[in-house]
C-alpha positions in Angstrom: 55.6 52.5 12.6 55.4 50.6 15.8 51.8 49.5 16.2 50.5 48.0 19.9 47.5 46.1 20.8 46.0 45.5 24.0 44.0 42.3 24.6 45.5 38.8 23.2 42.2 37.4 22.5 40.9 36.4 19.0 40.2 40.0 18.2 43.5 41.4 19.6 45.8 38.8 18.4 44.1 38.9 14.9 44.7 42.6 14.8 48.4 42.0 15.6 48.6 39.7 12.8 47.3 42.0 10.5 49.6 44.6 11.4 52.7 42.3 11.6 51.6 41.0 8.2 51.8 44.7 6.7 55.3 45.2 8.1 54.9 46.8 11.2 56.7 46.1 14.6 53.9 44.9 16.7 53.6 44.7 20.6 50.7 42.7 22.0 50.0 43.1 25.5 48.0 41.1 27.9 48.1 40.8 31.7 47.3 37.1 31.3 50.4 35.2 30.2 48.3 32.3 29.3 46.3 34.2 26.7 49.6 35.3 25.3 51.1 32.0 24.9 47.9 30.9 23.4 48.0 33.7 20.9 51.7 32.9 20.0 50.8 29.2 19.4 47.7 29.9 17.4 49.5 32.3 15.2 52.1 29.7 14.7 49.7 27.3 13.6 48.2 30.0 11.1 51.5 30.6 9.6 52.4 27.0 9.1 48.8 26.5 7.1 49.5 29.4 5.0 52.9 28.2 4.1 51.7 24.8 3.4 48.9 26.2 1.1 51.6 28.1 -0.6 50.3 31.5 0.2 54.0 32.7 1.1 57.4 31.2 2.2 58.7 30.2 5.3 61.0 32.9 5.3 58.0 35.4 5.2 55.9 33.5 7.9 59.0 33.7 10.1 59.3 37.5 9.6 55.7 37.9 10.3 56.0 36.0 13.5 59.3 37.8 14.7 57.6 41.2 14.3 55.3 40.6 17.1 56.6 41.0 20.9 54.2 39.4 23.4 54.2 41.4 26.8 52.4 41.5 30.0 53.5 45.2 30.5 51.9 48.2 29.2 55.1 50.1 29.6 56.2 48.5 26.4 53.7 50.5 24.4 56.2 53.6 24.6 57.3 54.5 20.9 53.9 53.5 19.3 52.6 55.4 16.4 49.2 53.8 17.3 47.9 51.7 20.3 44.6 49.6 19.5 42.5 48.3 22.6 40.7 45.2 22.1 39.6 44.2 25.5 36.2 43.7 27.3 33.3 45.7 26.5 33.3 47.4 29.7 33.5 51.2 29.7 35.0 51.7 33.1 37.7 49.4 32.4 38.5 50.9 29.1 38.5 54.6 30.3 40.9 53.4 33.2 43.0 51.6 30.5 43.1 54.8 28.2 44.1 56.8 31.0 47.2 54.6 32.0 48.2 54.2 28.1 48.3 58.0 27.7 50.8 58.3 30.2 53.0 55.7 28.5 52.9 56.8 24.9 54.1 60.3 23.4 51.6 63.0 22.3 51.4 62.2 18.8 50.4 58.4 19.4 46.9 57.7 18.0 44.7 55.8 20.6 42.2 53.4 19.1 39.4 51.3 20.5 38.1 48.3 18.9 34.7 48.6 20.6 31.6 47.3 18.9 29.0 49.0 21.1 30.1 51.6 23.4 30.3 55.4 22.9 33.7 56.4 21.6 33.3 60.0 23.0 32.9 58.3 26.4 36.1 56.6 26.0 37.9 59.5 24.6 36.7 61.7 27.5 38.8 59.8 29.9 42.1 61.2 28.5 43.5 64.8 28.4 44.3 64.6 24.6 40.9 63.3 23.6 41.3 64.4 20.0 43.6 61.6 19.4 41.2 58.9 20.3 39.3 57.2 17.7 37.1 54.0 17.1 38.6 51.4 14.9 36.3 48.4 14.8 37.6 45.3 13.1 35.3 42.2 12.3 36.3 38.8 13.4 38.3 36.9 12.5 40.4 40.1 11.7 42.9 38.4 9.3 40.1 37.4 7.2 37.2 39.7 7.1 37.9 42.8 5.0 35.8 45.4 6.7 37.0 47.9 9.3 34.5 50.5 10.7 36.5 53.8 11.1 34.5 55.9 14.1 35.7 59.4 15.0 34.3 60.7 18.4 32.9 64.4 18.4 36.4 65.1 19.8 38.6 63.5 17.5 40.7 65.5 15.3 40.0 65.5 11.4 43.8 64.7 10.6 43.6 61.7 13.2 40.5 60.4 11.4 42.3 60.6 7.9 45.6 59.1 9.6 43.9 56.2 11.0 41.8 55.5 7.9 45.1 55.7 5.6 47.0 53.5 7.9 44.1 50.9 7.9 43.5 51.1 4.3 47.4 50.4 3.8 46.7 47.2 5.6 44.5 46.1 2.5 41.2 46.6 4.4 38.1 48.1 3.2 37.2 50.9 5.5 34.0 52.6 5.9 33.3 56.0 8.0 30.6 55.7 10.7 29.1 58.3 13.1 29.6 57.6 17.0 26.0 56.2 17.4 25.2 52.8 18.8 26.1 49.9 16.9 27.9 52.2 14.3 27.0 50.7 10.9 26.7 46.9 11.0 25.5 46.0 14.4 22.7 48.9 14.0 21.8 47.9 10.4 21.7 44.0 11.0 19.2 44.2 14.1 16.1 43.2 12.1 17.9 40.1 10.5 17.6 38.8 14.2 14.9 40.6 15.7 12.2 40.0 13.0 13.4 36.3 12.6 12.5 35.9 16.6 9.1 37.6 16.1 8.1 35.6 13.0 9.0 32.4 15.2 7.2 33.7 18.3 4.0 34.3 16.3 4.2 30.7 15.1 4.5 31.6 11.3 7.5 29.3 11.0 10.1 27.3 13.1 13.7 28.0 13.1 14.9 25.6 10.4 12.3 27.1 7.9 13.2 30.7 8.7 16.8 29.9 8.4 16.0 27.9 5.0 14.1 31.0 3.6 17.1 33.4 4.2 19.5 31.1 2.7 18.0 29.3 0.1 15.8 32.2 -1.3 17.5 35.2 0.1 21.2 34.1 -0.6 22.3 34.8 3.0 25.4 32.7 4.0 23.8 32.0 7.4 20.2 32.0 8.5 19.5 34.1 11.5 19.2 31.2 14.0 22.4 29.5 12.7 24.2 32.7 12.9 23.1 33.6 16.6 24.0 30.1 17.6 27.6 30.8 15.8 27.9 34.2 17.7 26.6 33.0 21.0 23.1 34.0 22.2 24.5 35.4 25.5 26.7 37.8 23.2 24.0 38.7 20.7 21.4 39.3 23.3 23.7 41.4 25.1 24.4 43.5 22.1 20.6 43.8 21.2 19.9 45.1 24.8 22.5 47.5 24.6 21.5 48.7 21.3 17.8 49.0 22.6 18.7 51.0 26.0 21.3 53.1 24.0 18.5 54.2 21.4 16.2 55.2 24.3 14.0 52.3 24.0 13.1 52.6 20.3 10.9 49.7 19.5 13.0 49.0 16.3 15.5 47.5 18.6 13.3 45.6 21.1 15.0 42.3 22.3 13.2 38.9 22.2 12.1 37.0 25.2 12.8 33.9 23.1 16.6 34.9 22.9 16.6 36.0 26.6 15.2 32.7 27.8 17.7 30.8 25.8 20.6 33.0 27.2 19.3 32.3 30.5 19.2 28.7 30.1 22.6 28.6 29.0 21.6 27.6 25.6 24.4 29.9 23.8 24.6 27.9 20.6 27.5 26.0 19.2 30.1 26.9 22.2 27.7 25.4 24.6 26.4 22.4 22.6 22.7 23.8 22.3 21.2 27.0 21.1 18.2 27.2 18.8 19.5 24.0 17.5 21.1 20.8 19.1 24.8 20.4 18.5 25.0 17.2 20.3 26.9 14.3 18.6 24.3 12.5 16.4 21.4 14.7 16.6 20.1 15.7 13.3 19.1 19.1 12.4 15.3 19.8 11.9 14.0 19.8 8.4 12.4 22.7 7.1 9.0 23.2 5.5 10.5 24.6 2.2 7.1 25.9 1.5 8.2 28.6 -1.4 5.4 31.0 -0.7 6.0 30.8 3.2 9.7 31.4 2.5 9.2 34.4 0.4 6.9 35.8 3.1 9.4 35.3 5.6 12.3 36.7 3.5 10.3 39.8 2.3 9.3 40.7 5.8 12.9 40.4 7.2 14.5 42.2 4.1 12.2 45.2 3.9 13.1 46.0 7.7 16.7 45.3 7.0 16.5 47.9 4.0 14.5 50.4 6.2 17.4 50.4 8.8 19.9 51.0 6.0 18.0 53.9 4.8 17.5 55.3 8.1 21.4 55.3 8.6 21.8 57.4 5.4 19.0 59.7 6.6 20.8 60.1 10.2 24.1 60.7 8.5 25.5 57.4 10.4 27.2 56.9 7.0 27.0 57.2 3.2 24.9 55.0 1.0 28.1 53.4 -0.5 29.6 52.9 2.8 26.4 51.3 4.4 26.2 48.9 1.6 30.1 48.2 1.6 29.5 47.6 5.3 27.1 45.0 5.1 28.5 43.1 2.3 32.1 43.2 3.5 31.4 43.0 7.5 28.8 40.5 7.5 28.7 38.8 3.8 25.4 39.9 2.8 24.6 38.8 -0.9 24.0 42.3 -1.7 24.1 45.7 -0.6 20.7 46.4 1.2 20.2 49.8 -0.4 21.2 48.3 -3.9 18.8 45.6 -3.2 15.9 48.1 -2.4 16.4 49.9 -5.6 16.1 46.3 -7.2 12.8 45.5 -5.7 11.5 49.0 -6.1 11.4 51.2 -3.2 7.8 51.7 -3.7 7.2 48.1 -3.1 9.5 48.1 -0.1 7.6 51.2 1.4 4.2 49.5 0.7 5.1 46.6 2.4 6.3 48.4 5.5 3.1 50.6 5.7 1.1 47.2 5.5 3.2 45.9 8.5 2.8 49.1 10.6 -0.9 49.3 9.6 -1.4 45.6 10.7 0.5 45.7 13.9 0.3 49.3 15.2 3.9 49.0 16.3 6.3 51.7 15.8 9.1 49.0 15.0 7.7 49.0 11.4 7.4 52.9 10.6 9.4 53.7 7.4 12.2 55.8 7.3 11.6 59.2 6.3 14.2 59.3 3.6 12.7 56.0 2.0 9.1 58.0 2.0 10.6 61.1 0.5 12.5 59.1 -2.2 9.4 57.1 -3.3 7.6 60.5 -3.5 10.5 62.2 -5.7 10.8 59.0 -7.9 14.8 58.5 -6.9 16.8 55.4 -6.0 19.9 55.2 -3.7 23.4 56.2 -5.1 25.7 53.3 -4.1 28.4 53.5 -6.6 
């Protein structure tokens, strides 16, 4: 099957690599020739490094590179079995692009969007045969990150969903099925990791370094929230937070932070700008955390119970199954444990008790416990994540 990808940025070029490594003929299209040249050069370096490490021989590396055609013309999508769009997160632009693609490919071609935050239904509505449109959300870098969220729109035909999932499974990816709602699974469930960390800082409970230390050293997360936001980019992370907040009709659980907004406005985006929550200038030492274990446990538990609550609510609202929620968080953002399994270990009654305490203290709806969590505690059952 011929696979086509629109957008030669890091995500689009990564998806093209994944498809080519799985034996597909691939067309990578971008209107910017420089972007195509950079993508081709980057892939050559990646292949050389993999050959050097003994991952595979030069003949296989050459085969992968030769299976990708680089083009500035969308007409080259003709004959594709699937087209995956990986361009700017702008609904109007995506809708326009999908209309154009539909006029080029045949009626059986699956049209997929790699959107991380936009409505798949809205994108699908732009084409005449909307039942063949689906969300296929990879995580960056696509060749390395195992998780892919499969998001059917309300219009998507079940056969298209099954075919898309089977295809991505054949690429040796871990797929999870998610409802077409803001943030899907990962970007929805992960919001408290950033939001509550920012609130803890704003209240003067601890500084950035101490909060990061609590989450990595005591919680086992690979990166603390402030290090991770600096890595992602505060401009991007803030925009996603604001988008999810608006999309959920201003639900307090997704409320953005003024601290992050000001960092974004100041141009303190993180690593890419040289300054974020931390200063990445040459010779500047990273601040030393307090390493107070009692304080660290308080910070970890406060963020963790909100994450578990968000995961529980995703199951309650049929966003995904309990198994897929835990898979998504471990395989998509490298959490040390599935959040629902973690909740089972902690004791769901203890999680609920902490949430109710926070709700009573703050009187803020962001701390309201999921109905499902409350029911499960009442019935003495745990999440089935196997």
